[in-house]
N, C-alpha and C positions, 0 to 999 in steps of 0.2 A: 229622627236620629238614633239607632241604637247599638249601643255598647255592651258587648257580651264580655263576661267575667269568666275566665277558663283556668283550669289548672288541674295536677293531680287531686286526688283526697286528701282533705285535712290539710290544706295549705294556707287556709285564711281566705277563700274566696266567699264564704257565706259572711264571715266575720266583717269582711271587706266592704259587702254588701249591705250589712245591716251600718256599718260607719258611715257608708256615705248616704244614704236612704232614710236612715233612723227607723226603718220598718222593721218589726218584730219577724226575725226568721230561725229558723231552727241552726243551731251552730255548735251540735253536739261533736264530740270528738267520735265518730265512727264514718267509715268509709259511705259515700251516697246517701249521706243525711238531705242533701239534696237530689230531689229525683225530679219533680216537674219545675221549672224554671221559676225564680221568682222577679218579678219586674218593678222597678222604681224610679219616680223620676226625682233628679237632683237640678237644683239651681245653680247658677253660674253667679259668683258675686263677683260683682263689677263696680267696683268704686266711681268710674263714670256715669252709670245710671243713678248712684246715690246722689251724686252732685248734681245731674240735670234734675231729678226729681225736687233737691232741695231749691234751686234755682226758680223753678215753676210754680213751687207749692202744690206739688201734685196729691191729687187724695189718695191715689192708688201706685204701686210701684209694680210692674210684672218683668220678672229676670228673664234671661235666656234660661233654656234647661237642655239637658241631656238624660237620654232614657237608658238606664244599666239593667242588663237582665243577668242575673246569677245561674248560670247552668251546671249541671251536674257533672262532678269530676270523671274526669277522663284516665283508663289504665291503658298499659301495654296491651295491644292488640282491637283497639277499639275499633279500627279500619276494618277490621273482621268481624266485628259484633262483641267484643269481649267486655265485660261489666255493662255499661249504659251506653256502649260506645254508637248504637245507631242512632239514640235519641241523642246524646250529645251532640252527633254532626248534624243532625234534623235541625238542631235548636240552633246552632251555631250558625247555620247556612242563612238564616234569618238577619242577623245583624250585621251594622255596617263596619266596625270596627272591632278589634280583639285587645283586651286588657288579660293578660295571662299572669297569673299571680304565681310567686316563685318562692318557696320557702329556703329560707339560708340559716336559720337559729336552730339551737340544739334544744329539745324539751322532752324528759323520756315521760312525760305524761300526755304529750299529745302525740298518737301513733304516725309513724310515716308506712303508706302503701310498701315500700319496699325496704324500709326496715333499715334506711341511711339518709343522711343528710349530703345531699349531692346535688347543689343548682342546676350546674351544668346539665348533668346526665337527666333531671328532670325536665327542662326545658327541651331537650332533645326530644325526649319521648314525647311530650306534646306535639311538638312542630313535627315529628318523624309522622305519627296518625296523622295528623291533618296532611301533610304531603301524600301519605299512601292512598288517601280519599283522594285527593285530586287527579293522583296518577289514575285512576281508575276513570273518573271521569274523562279524562285529556283521551285514553286509551280508546274509547267508545268513540269520542268525537273524530278523533284523527283517524279511525275506520269509514267513518261515513265522509269525511273530507277528501279522503282519497279515492272514494269512487267519484264522486262530483267532479274533482279536479281532472281524472282522466277523462271527463266529457267537455275538455276544453274552457270548464268554468273559471274565470280568471279570478272573479271573487273567492270563491274556494281556493284557489292557489294560495292566494294572500293569507286567508287564515290556517290554511296547512301549516305554511311554513312560521308563522307565528304559535301556533298550537305544537310544533315539533320543537323548538326553539325554549318553549315554556318548560315541555316535558325534558329535555336534556339535563335544562338546570335543576327540575323539581330530584332527577335522578342523582344528581351530585349532592342533594340535601339541603339544597338553596330553598327559599321561599319564593312562591312565585312573584310577590310585589319586589321582588330584588332583580328580575328580569329587565332587562333595557329593551324594550320597544318603542315603535313608534307612536308616541304619545297622542299626536294630533292625526293620526289615521284612523280614518271613521269606521272602513271595516274590520281594522283590529278592535277597536272600541265596541265594536260591535260583537266580535266573539268574546271579549273578555266579559262583556254584560251577561253575553248566553252560556257560558260556562260557570259563572258564578263560583270561583274557585274558592276554597276557604283561606289560602296563605295568598290571595292577591288582596285580602282587605289590610287595612294599615293595623299595624302591632303595637302595641306597648307592653315593656315588663314591667311588672311592680316587685320588686325584690322586699319578702316579707321578712323585716330585722327584727330583734327585740334587743333589749339593754346590753344584753351578753351575747349578742351574736357575733359570730365567728368571720373578723374581718379577712382571712384567708378565703372563705366563700364567695365575699364579697369581689375579691380582687379577681378569684377566678373567673367568675360570671362577668365582669367588668371587662376582661381580656377577650371572650366569647365575642364570635362573629356576629352570633344573633342579638347582642346586648345594647344594641345603638340608640334605641330608643326608650329609656329607660328611668324610674324615680324609684326612692327607697322608701318605705313606710314601716313603722311600727305597727301593724295592724290593729293589735290588741289594745294597745295605747289611745289608738284614735276611737274605737269602739266606745272604749271607757269614758273618753273625752265626749263623744257625742251623747252621752247620758247625763254630762254633768250641766250646769247653769254657767254662763259667761263668768258670773263672779266668782263660782267655784275655780273655776281655769285659772282666772287671774289669780286667784289666791295660792295656787299650786306654783304660778311661776311659769306656766306650759303654755304652747301656742299649737293648736290643730294643725296640722298640715295636710288635712284631707284635702281641701277645697282646690289646692293644687293639682289634685287629680283629675279632678272633674273641667277643671279649665284647660289640662292638658289634652284630653280627650276630645276638648272642642276643637282644638286645634287639630288634632290627631285627622277628627273627620272633613278637616277641611274647609270648616266654618269660620265666618265671620259677623260681626254684630254693627246693624244700624239700629239708631232711636229715632223715636217720636216723643216728644216734651209737650206738656200742656197743664193745665190746672187739675183735666180731669184724671190723666194719667200718665208717668214716663215708662215708657216699655222699652225694651229690649228685644229686637226682631233679628232670626238666625236666617242666615243664608249662605249659600256656598260662596267659597272667593270667586271673583272674577266674575259675579252674577251684573247682567244690565241692570239701568233705573228699572224699566218694566219688569222685570225678572224679580228686582229687591219687593217691588211693590205687589207680586202677587204673593208675599209673606202676610202682607194684611188682608188681601181680596183678590181674587180672580180679576173682579174690576180693574182694579187699579194696573193689569197687564194688559187685558183684552182694550181697555179704551184708556191706555195714557197717552197724555198730550206732552208732559212736561212734569220733572222735579225740581224744587228748591233745596239748597242744601248748604249746609255749613259743619266745619269740624267742631266737635264736642266740646274741646278745650278755648277754640276763639269765640263760641257762643257764651262760655262761662265767663271770660275777660267782659265782653261787652256786656251781659247781665238778663238780655230777654231778645226775643225773636224780633218783635217790631222795629227795635233799635237798630240790629243788626241790619237790618233791612233799609233803614233811614240811611245807613253808613256806606251802604253798597257793598256789604258783605256776604249776602245771601247770593250763592251761585246758582243761575239758571241752567239745567243742564236737560238734553233730549234723550232717544231711546239707545244710543249708542255707548253713552256714558257707563263707566264701570264704577260700580259703588266700591267704596273703600271702608275698611274697620273703623268705627267710630265716627261716622257722617250722620247727622241729625237732620231728617228729611222731612219735607212736605211733600204730597203728590196730588197733581192737577189731572182729573179726567173729564 
C-alpha cells in the first residue's frame, strides 16, 4: 500500500518524507526540487507487537509498514500540463491514499509559489486540479456509457447513473470520495475501480506548523469543508528530531509526533493488523478490514488461503495475561474459526492447512 505526499511547491513535502523515512532527499528552497518521486518504507510503531515479542522471547520483530511516495509539487493549471502537472498526476494515480501537506506558517526565507500564506486557498488549488483531471476522465467514460446504455445494456445504465452523480458533485467542487453511492453494489464498485479517480482516494491533510505559526490560519483551515481528516505537525522540527539520538531528544524534553502520521495513514488505508508470535519471530501482518480468516492467511502465503482448513486465535491482550500459547490452549481460551470468520485488529493467529 502506498501513500502519496502532495501539495504546492515548498510547503514541506520532501522534509516530511525525510522525517518519516530518514532517507536523504533534496529539501532545498526552490520549486520542483523533487521531480522523480522518492519512495520510502515506514515502520508502524506498535506496542502490542513489542509486548508479544517480549512474552515469546522472540529472536526477531517484524513490524507492519506503510510505503510513502514524495511526489513533485503541483501548481495551478496542472490538469492542463502546467509545471510538472502531467508527471504529478501520473504519479499520484498510482498511490492508494493521499497526504496533502498544507503550509500555515510565515517565513520570509522560504519562498511560497504564490507569494502569500493562504492555507485554504492552497488546499483548494490542489484539490481543484485533481477534480479537473477527474472530470476529464469522467466525461470520456460517460460518453462511452451513454452509447452502451442506448443499446439497453442494464449494467451500463447503472454505471452511467453513478458516473453522472459523481460528475455533478465534482462540478460543485466536492471530492469524489464525498459522493454517497451504493457501497455494496458490485457494478458501481467495478466502475469506481475502472475510473481510478484521483479524488476517490482517501485524503489526509497535514498542516505544516511552526513555533510561531499563525493560529488564525489554522482556525480558517479547521472550519473549511475539506479539512475533516487532518493532523498538525511542525515538519522542520520533526526532521531535526529524526537526526537525533533518543538520548538527545529526551534531554531536550521533546517528543516526536511523526509516528502518529504513519499510524493515521495505516487507518486511512483501511488496514488492520493481526499477529503471529513465537521464539523465532513476532510479526505484524497487514490486511484490509473485514478480511476473512483465509484472506488473512494469504498475507503470509497463498497456500494459507488456498489450502485453508481452520485458524486458531486469541486476542493479543488476553494472551499476554495468560503468558503463553500452550497454557491458553489448556485453559480453553484459544478459539478455532473457519472460512467465514472475520479477523479483528489485534488477533494473534495460527493457521492450519
